[in-house]
TIVEX-683398 format. One line per field, with one value per atom (N, C-alpha, C, O, CB): residue number from 1; residue in three letters; atom name; x, y, z. Coordinates in steps of 0.05 Angstrom, whole numbers. Atoms other than C-alpha are relative to their C-alpha. Glycine has a CB too. Layout:
num <- [NUM | ...]
residu <- [ALA | ...]
atome <- [CA | ...]
u <- [X | ...]
v <- [Y | ...]
w <- [Z | ...]
//
This chain:
num <- [1 | 1 | 1 | 1 | 1 | 2 | 2 | 2 | 2 | 2 | 3 | 3 | 3 | 3 | 3 | 4 | 4 | 4 | 4 | 4 | 5 | 5 | 5 | 5 | 5 | 6 | 6 | 6 | 6 | 6 | 7 | 7 | 7 | 7 | 7 | 8 | 8 | 8 | 8 | 8 | 9 | 9 | 9 | 9 | 9 | 10 | 10 | 10 | 10 | 10 | 11 | 11 | 11 | 11 | 11 | 12 | 12 | 12 | 12 | 12 | 13 | 13 | 13 | 13 | 13 | 14 | 14 | 14 | 14 | 14 | 15 | 15 | 15 | 15 | 15 | 16 | 16 | 16 | 16 | 16 | 17 | 17 | 17 | 17 | 17 | 18 | 18 | 18 | 18 | 18 | 19 | 19 | 19 | 19 | 19 | 20 | 20 | 20 | 20 | 20 | 21 | 21 | 21 | 21 | 21 | 22 | 22 | 22 | 22 | 22 | 23 | 23 | 23 | 23 | 23 | 24 | 24 | 24 | 24 | 24 | 25 | 25 | 25 | 25 | 25 | 26 | 26 | 26 | 26 | 26 | 27 | 27 | 27 | 27 | 27 | 28 | 28 | 28 | 28 | 28 | 29 | 29 | 29 | 29 | 29 | 30 | 30 | 30 | 30 | 30 | 31 | 31 | 31 | 31 | 31 | 32 | 32 | 32 | 32 | 32 | 33 | 33 | 33 | 33 | 33 | 34 | 34 | 34 | 34 | 34 | 35 | 35 | 35 | 35 | 35 | 36 | 36 | 36 | 36 | 36 | 37 | 37 | 37 | 37 | 37 | 38 | 38 | 38 | 38 | 38 | 39 | 39 | 39 | 39 | 39 | 40 | 40 | 40 | 40 | 40 | 41 | 41 | 41 | 41 | 41 | 42 | 42 | 42 | 42 | 42 | 43 | 43 | 43 | 43 | 43 | 44 | 44 | 44 | 44 | 44 | 45 | 45 | 45 | 45 | 45 | 46 | 46 | 46 | 46 | 46 | 47 | 47 | 47 | 47 | 47 | 48 | 48 | 48 | 48 | 48 | 49 | 49 | 49 | 49 | 49 | 50 | 50 | 50 | 50 | 50 | 51 | 51 | 51 | 51 | 51 | 52 | 52 | 52 | 52 | 52 | 53 | 53 | 53 | 53 | 53 | 54 | 54 | 54 | 54 | 54 | 55 | 55 | 55 | 55 | 55 | 56 | 56 | 56 | 56 | 56 | 57 | 57 | 57 | 57 | 57 | 58 | 58 | 58 | 58 | 58 | 59 | 59 | 59 | 59 | 59 | 60 | 60 | 60 | 60 | 60 | 61 | 61 | 61 | 61 | 61 | 62 | 62 | 62 | 62 | 62 | 63 | 63 | 63 | 63 | 63 | 64 | 64 | 64 | 64 | 64 | 65 | 65 | 65 | 65 | 65 | 66 | 66 | 66 | 66 | 66 | 67 | 67 | 67 | 67 | 67 | 68 | 68 | 68 | 68 | 68 | 69 | 69 | 69 | 69 | 69 | 70 | 70 | 70 | 70 | 70 | 71 | 71 | 71 | 71 | 71 | 72 | 72 | 72 | 72 | 72 | 73 | 73 | 73 | 73 | 73 | 74 | 74 | 74 | 74 | 74 | 75 | 75 | 75 | 75 | 75]
residu <- [MET | MET | MET | MET | MET | LYS | LYS | LYS | LYS | LYS | HIS | HIS | HIS | HIS | HIS | PHE | PHE | PHE | PHE | PHE | THR | THR | THR | THR | THR | LEU | LEU | LEU | LEU | LEU | ASN | ASN | ASN | ASN | ASN | ILE | ILE | ILE | ILE | ILE | PRO | PRO | PRO | PRO | PRO | ASN | ASN | ASN | ASN | ASN | SER | SER | SER | SER | SER | LEU | LEU | LEU | LEU | LEU | ASN | ASN | ASN | ASN | ASN | LEU | LEU | LEU | LEU | LEU | ASN | ASN | ASN | ASN | ASN | GLU | GLU | GLU | GLU | GLU | VAL | VAL | VAL | VAL | VAL | GLU | GLU | GLU | GLU | GLU | VAL | VAL | VAL | VAL | VAL | ARG | ARG | ARG | ARG | ARG | ARG | ARG | ARG | ARG | ARG | PHE | PHE | PHE | PHE | PHE | LEU | LEU | LEU | LEU | LEU | ALA | ALA | ALA | ALA | ALA | ALA | ALA | ALA | ALA | ALA | LYS | LYS | LYS | LYS | LYS | MET | MET | MET | MET | MET | TYR | TYR | TYR | TYR | TYR | GLU | GLU | GLU | GLU | GLU | SER | SER | SER | SER | SER | GLY | GLY | GLY | GLY | GLY | LYS | LYS | LYS | LYS | LYS | LEU | LEU | LEU | LEU | LEU | SER | SER | SER | SER | SER | LEU | LEU | LEU | LEU | LEU | GLY | GLY | GLY | GLY | GLY | GLN | GLN | GLN | GLN | GLN | ALA | ALA | ALA | ALA | ALA | ALA | ALA | ALA | ALA | ALA | GLU | GLU | GLU | GLU | GLU | LEU | LEU | LEU | LEU | LEU | ALA | ALA | ALA | ALA | ALA | GLY | GLY | GLY | GLY | GLY | LEU | LEU | LEU | LEU | LEU | SER | SER | SER | SER | SER | LYS | LYS | LYS | LYS | LYS | ILE | ILE | ILE | ILE | ILE | ALA | ALA | ALA | ALA | ALA | PHE | PHE | PHE | PHE | PHE | SER | SER | SER | SER | SER | GLU | GLU | GLU | GLU | GLU | ILE | ILE | ILE | ILE | ILE | LEU | LEU | LEU | LEU | LEU | ILE | ILE | ILE | ILE | ILE | ASP | ASP | ASP | ASP | ASP | PHE | PHE | PHE | PHE | PHE | ASN | ASN | ASN | ASN | ASN | VAL | VAL | VAL | VAL | VAL | SER | SER | SER | SER | SER | ILE | ILE | ILE | ILE | ILE | VAL | VAL | VAL | VAL | VAL | ASN | ASN | ASN | ASN | ASN | TYR | TYR | TYR | TYR | TYR | PRO | PRO | PRO | PRO | PRO | PRO | PRO | PRO | PRO | PRO | SER | SER | SER | SER | SER | ALA | ALA | ALA | ALA | ALA | ILE | ILE | ILE | ILE | ILE | THR | THR | THR | THR | THR | ARG | ARG | ARG | ARG | ARG | ASP | ASP | ASP | ASP | ASP | ALA | ALA | ALA | ALA | ALA | ALA | ALA | ALA | ALA | ALA | GLN | GLN | GLN | GLN | GLN | PHE | PHE | PHE | PHE | PHE]
atome <- [N | CA | C | O | CB | N | CA | C | O | CB | N | CA | C | O | CB | N | CA | C | O | CB | N | CA | C | O | CB | N | CA | C | O | CB | N | CA | C | O | CB | N | CA | C | O | CB | N | CA | C | O | CB | N | CA | C | O | CB | N | CA | C | O | CB | N | CA | C | O | CB | N | CA | C | O | CB | N | CA | C | O | CB | N | CA | C | O | CB | N | CA | C | O | CB | N | CA | C | O | CB | N | CA | C | O | CB | N | CA | C | O | CB | N | CA | C | O | CB | N | CA | C | O | CB | N | CA | C | O | CB | N | CA | C | O | CB | N | CA | C | O | CB | N | CA | C | O | CB | N | CA | C | O | CB | N | CA | C | O | CB | N | CA | C | O | CB | N | CA | C | O | CB | N | CA | C | O | CB | N | CA | C | O | CB | N | CA | C | O | CB | N | CA | C | O | CB | N | CA | C | O | CB | N | CA | C | O | CB | N | CA | C | O | CB | N | CA | C | O | CB | N | CA | C | O | CB | N | CA | C | O | CB | N | CA | C | O | CB | N | CA | C | O | CB | N | CA | C | O | CB | N | CA | C | O | CB | N | CA | C | O | CB | N | CA | C | O | CB | N | CA | C | O | CB | N | CA | C | O | CB | N | CA | C | O | CB | N | CA | C | O | CB | N | CA | C | O | CB | N | CA | C | O | CB | N | CA | C | O | CB | N | CA | C | O | CB | N | CA | C | O | CB | N | CA | C | O | CB | N | CA | C | O | CB | N | CA | C | O | CB | N | CA | C | O | CB | N | CA | C | O | CB | N | CA | C | O | CB | N | CA | C | O | CB | N | CA | C | O | CB | N | CA | C | O | CB | N | CA | C | O | CB | N | CA | C | O | CB | N | CA | C | O | CB | N | CA | C | O | CB | N | CA | C | O | CB | N | CA | C | O | CB | N | CA | C | O | CB | N | CA | C | O | CB | N | CA | C | O | CB | N | CA | C | O | CB | N | CA | C | O | CB | N | CA | C | O | CB]
u <- [21 | -2580 | 15 | 38 | -11 | -20 | -2565 | -10 | -25 | -9 | 2 | -2559 | 2 | 16 | 25 | 6 | -2582 | 4 | -1 | -33 | -1 | -2569 | -19 | -20 | 28 | 18 | -2627 | 4 | 11 | -24 | 5 | -2630 | -20 | -36 | 2 | 25 | -2686 | -1 | 15 | -15 | -3 | -2700 | -8 | -28 | -22 | 1 | -2689 | -29 | -40 | 15 | 31 | -2764 | -15 | -34 | -15 | 17 | -2791 | 5 | -12 | -1 | -10 | -2756 | -5 | -18 | -16 | 6 | -2758 | 29 | 49 | -15 | -26 | -2705 | 2 | -13 | -4 | 0 | -2683 | -18 | -27 | 32 | 23 | -2729 | -26 | -44 | -2 | 22 | -2785 | -3 | -22 | -9 | 0 | -2767 | 7 | 5 | 17 | 1 | -2753 | -23 | -29 | 11 | 28 | -2817 | -27 | -43 | -7 | 16 | -2853 | 8 | -12 | 5 | -6 | -2816 | -9 | -22 | 30 | 7 | -2828 | -32 | -43 | 16 | 28 | -2903 | -12 | -32 | -15 | 8 | -2910 | 12 | -2 | 9 | -13 | -2870 | -14 | -16 | 43 | 21 | -2915 | -28 | -39 | -3 | 25 | -2978 | 2 | -19 | -5 | -3 | -2948 | 2 | 2 | 15 | -10 | -2932 | 25 | 32 | -10 | -32 | -2857 | 7 | 24 | 23 | -18 | -2848 | -22 | -45 | 19 | 20 | -2879 | -5 | 6 | 10 | 6 | -2904 | 27 | 35 | -31 | -27 | -2839 | 25 | 44 | 8 | -15 | -2800 | 1 | 22 | -6 | 6 | -2828 | 5 | 12 | -22 | -4 | -2822 | 29 | 37 | -8 | -30 | -2745 | 12 | 28 | 12 | -4 | -2741 | -3 | 17 | -14 | 10 | -2775 | 17 | 18 | -31 | -15 | -2732 | -21 | -18 | 24 | 22 | -2798 | -4 | 12 | -32 | 11 | -2832 | -23 | -33 | -9 | 22 | -2881 | -26 | -39 | -6 | 22 | -2938 | 6 | -13 | -4 | -6 | -2905 | -1 | -7 | 27 | 1 | -2902 | -29 | -37 | 16 | 36 | -2977 | -14 | -35 | -18 | 9 | -2993 | 7 | -6 | 11 | -12 | -2958 | -12 | -12 | 32 | 7 | -2986 | -29 | -35 | 3 | 13 | -3044 | 5 | -12 | -13 | -17 | -3004 | 6 | 12 | 33 | -8 | -2990 | -18 | -12 | 20 | 26 | -3062 | 5 | -6 | -12 | -4 | -3040 | -22 | -22 | 39 | 7 | -3081 | 12 | 27 | -13 | -11 | -3059 | -3 | 13 | -8 | 8 | -3099 | 6 | -3 | -29 | -19 | -3054 | -10 | 6 | 27 | 16 | -3105 | -16 | -37 | -19 | 12 | -3122 | -30 | -38 | 14 | 29 | -3197 | -6 | -22 | -14 | 2 | -3186 | -6 | -25 | 21 | -6 | -3162 | -24 | -32 | 26 | 20 | -3219 | -27 | -43 | -3 | 22 | -3269 | 3 | -16 | -4 | -10 | -3234 | -8 | -23 | 33 | 1 | -3236 | -21 | -30 | 11 | 22 | -3297 | -23 | -46 | -7 | 16 | -3325 | 5 | -8 | 11 | -11 | -3297 | -16 | -13 | 31 | 15 | -3349 | -28 | -46 | 4]
v <- [-4 | 266 | -9 | -4 | 34 | 6 | 235 | 25 | 44 | -37 | -24 | 274 | -20 | -39 | 27 | 11 | 256 | 24 | 47 | -13 | -19 | 291 | -12 | -37 | 5 | 3 | 296 | 15 | 39 | 5 | -12 | 314 | 8 | -10 | -13 | -8 | 356 | 12 | 30 | 14 | -11 | 372 | 31 | 40 | -17 | -29 | 449 | 4 | 18 | 12 | -5 | 446 | 4 | 20 | -26 | -4 | 443 | 27 | 36 | -23 | -31 | 513 | 1 | 21 | 27 | 2 | 489 | 5 | -1 | -27 | -11 | 517 | -24 | -44 | 35 | 27 | 473 | 3 | -15 | -6 | -4 | 508 | -6 | -9 | 28 | 8 | 492 | -36 | -48 | 13 | 27 | 419 | -13 | -38 | -9 | 4 | 415 | -2 | -21 | 17 | -5 | 438 | -22 | -30 | 21 | 17 | 392 | -27 | -42 | 1 | 24 | 332 | -2 | -22 | -5 | -5 | 349 | 2 | -10 | 29 | 4 | 359 | -30 | -42 | 27 | 26 | 296 | -24 | -44 | -3 | 22 | 248 | 11 | -7 | 2 | -2 | 289 | -16 | -30 | 25 | 10 | 268 | -33 | -45 | 13 | 26 | 194 | -10 | -34 | -8 | 10 | 189 | -6 | -16 | -19 | 10 | 181 | 21 | 18 | 2 | -20 | 247 | 13 | 20 | 28 | -23 | 284 | 29 | 37 | 5 | -26 | 352 | 19 | 38 | 12 | -15 | 376 | -10 | 5 | -4 | 14 | 332 | 12 | 22 | -26 | -13 | 356 | 28 | 36 | -5 | -30 | 431 | 0 | 10 | 12 | -2 | 422 | -4 | 12 | -25 | 5 | 390 | 19 | 26 | -16 | -19 | 444 | 29 | 48 | 1 | -31 | 501 | 18 | 42 | 19 | -19 | 528 | -6 | -22 | -8 | 3 | 532 | -20 | -26 | 27 | 18 | 486 | 6 | -8 | -5 | -16 | 538 | 12 | 14 | 23 | -6 | 561 | -23 | -19 | 11 | 29 | 492 | -9 | -23 | -23 | 17 | 474 | 21 | 13 | 0 | -19 | 542 | -5 | 5 | 25 | 8 | 517 | -27 | -30 | -6 | 21 | 450 | -2 | -21 | -16 | -6 | 473 | 9 | 15 | 9 | -7 | 492 | -26 | -26 | 18 | 29 | 417 | -17 | -40 | -11 | 10 | 395 | -19 | -41 | -12 | 19 | 359 | 16 | 41 | -6 | -4 | 365 | 2 | -17 | -11 | 1 | 384 | -25 | -36 | 23 | 27 | 329 | -23 | -30 | -2 | 27 | 267 | -16 | -29 | -4 | 23 | 218 | -17 | -10 | 11 | 17 | 153 | -5 | -5 | -22 | 1 | 141 | -26 | -23 | -10 | 17 | 74 | 8 | 3 | -14 | -17 | 112 | 14 | 11 | 26 | -24 | 163 | -24 | -18 | 21 | 19 | 101 | -17 | -22 | -17 | 11 | 66 | 21 | 12 | -5 | -20 | 129 | 3 | 0 | 21 | -7 | 146 | -25 | -20 | 11 | 28 | 70 | 2 | -15 | -31 | 2 | 82 | 19 | 19 | 6 | -17 | 140 | -8 | 4 | 27]
w <- [20 | 107 | -27 | -34 | 0 | 29 | 37 | -21 | -20 | -19 | 16 | -21 | -26 | -30 | 5 | 30 | -95 | -22 | -16 | -3 | 23 | -163 | -16 | -19 | -15 | 18 | -209 | -25 | -23 | 12 | 28 | -279 | -3 | -8 | -19 | 15 | -297 | -23 | -28 | 12 | 29 | -365 | 2 | 14 | -24 | 3 | -381 | -2 | 15 | -24 | 10 | -415 | 25 | 22 | -16 | -15 | -348 | 16 | 32 | 15 | -9 | -328 | 28 | 35 | -14 | -26 | -251 | 9 | -4 | 10 | -16 | -200 | 23 | 25 | 16 | -23 | -141 | 25 | 39 | 13 | -23 | -89 | -8 | 9 | 11 | 2 | -132 | 0 | 9 | -25 | 0 | -141 | 25 | 25 | -19 | -27 | -67 | 14 | 28 | 9 | -8 | -50 | -1 | 16 | -16 | 14 | -99 | 14 | 18 | -31 | -6 | -72 | 31 | 37 | -7 | -30 | 4 | -1 | 17 | 14 | -4 | -8 | -13 | -5 | -15 | 9 | -47 | 18 | 17 | -29 | -19 | 1 | 33 | 50 | -2 | -16 | 58 | -3 | 15 | -1 | 10 | 19 | 2 | 6 | -31 | 0 | 18 | 20 | 21 | -13 | -26 | 88 | 6 | 28 | 6 | -2 | 75 | 21 | 39 | -33 | -22 | 114 | 19 | 12 | -18 | -17 | 173 | -9 | -29 | 28 | 11 | 165 | 8 | -4 | 14 | -6 | 200 | -18 | -22 | 34 | 12 | 163 | -26 | -34 | 1 | 21 | 100 | -3 | -26 | -5 | -5 | 123 | -5 | -26 | 31 | 2 | 133 | -32 | -43 | 20 | 27 | 63 | -12 | -24 | -10 | 16 | 33 | 6 | -9 | 5 | -15 | 78 | 4 | 1 | -20 | -10 | 100 | 35 | 45 | -18 | -24 | 174 | -7 | -28 | 14 | -1 | 188 | -12 | -27 | 26 | 8 | 178 | -29 | -45 | 22 | 27 | 116 | -22 | -45 | 0 | 13 | 89 | -5 | -23 | 20 | -5 | 104 | -17 | -29 | 42 | 17 | 66 | -31 | -49 | 10 | 28 | 3 | -16 | -41 | 5 | 10 | -1 | -17 | -31 | 22 | 24 | -39 | -20 | -36 | 1 | 32 | -94 | -15 | -39 | 3 | 11 | -104 | 2 | -5 | 12 | -1 | -91 | 22 | 18 | -27 | -18 | -27 | 29 | 32 | 4 | -17 | 34 | 29 | 34 | -4 | -23 | 105 | 22 | 37 | 8 | -14 | 135 | -16 | -37 | 6 | 7 | 128 | 8 | 20 | 8 | -15 | 154 | -15 | -26 | 20 | 15 | 121 | 5 | 28 | 4 | -2 | 108 | 25 | 43 | -34 | -16 | 145 | 31 | 46 | -6 | -32 | 214 | 6 | 29 | 1 | -1 | 206 | 9 | 27 | -38 | -6 | 209 | 24 | 39 | -21 | -26 | 262 | 24 | 41 | -3 | -19 | 307 | 4 | 26 | -3 | -5 | 295 | 12 | 22 | -25 | -9 | 313 | 27 | 38 | -12 | -31 | 385 | 10 | 34 | 7 | -14 | 399 | -3 | 8 | -8]
//
């Protein structure tokens, strides 16, 4: 696993847990991480992570509209 150092402005008043959860949620939303990978990055179980996604305005359903249309056309 890679390690990075981020300089977060003090004015944001964020701690490491909040940053990790935000990053995990946004990486999940963008499709860079699976639910399990994002949960691990956030330090949570999959269930707990899926429950905090709403805090970051991220949907648990991470399925692109084009795939939904393609799958629907098969029926």
